[in-house]
N, C-alpha and C positions, 0 to 999 in steps of 0.2 A: 491543500498541501498538508503533508504529514509533519508532525512535530519531530525535530531532530533527536529528542530524547528517546523516541521509540524505534527509530531507524537511524543508524549511524552513517550509512552510506548514501545519504541524500546529497544531490548536487546543489540544490537550492534550499537553503535553510530558512524555515519560518517558525521562530519560537512561538509556542502556544498554538501550534497547528493542530490538526486532527489526530486523534489516536487511531491505531489500526482497528480497534473495536468499533469506534464511531464510523469510520470509513466503511467497514464491513456491513454495519447496520444500514447505512445510507445506500450502499449498492443493493443490498437485499430489498429494501423498500422500493427503490426505483425499478428493480427488475420485476417486482410484484405488479407494478402499474404499466410498465413499458417493455416491449421486446428489445433485447440487447442486440444492437447491430454491429458493435465493435468496441474494443477497449484497448488501451495502451497503458503500460507501466513505463513511465518516463522519469528521468531525473535520478535514477538509481545508479550511483557511481562509487561503489566501495573502493577504498584505498588498496585493498589486498584481498586475495581469496579467503583469508581467515576472517576478515571483516565481513565479507559477503556471507560466510557461513553463520555469523552471528545474527544477521538480518534475515536469513532464510525462513525461519518459522513465520515471521510477519509477512514476508512476500507470499508464502504459500497460503496464508489466511486470506490475503487479498485476492489471489487467483481463485481460491475456493469460493469466495463470495461472487466472483464473476461467472463461475462455471456451474453453480448449483442449479 
């Protein structure tokens, strides 16, 4: 799970969770060894459209790691 300090729109908060950079590196390392069969981004529930905009760059980095 991601740390709430890096994404404010998380449904399940886990203090001291992963950073977006660590998650991206982990996904990249796993994709180097295994074929990706599917992925889900779950637990993202921003309070407002504005809050979603604040988290958009991080969400796009995660999607980028999944699709490279």
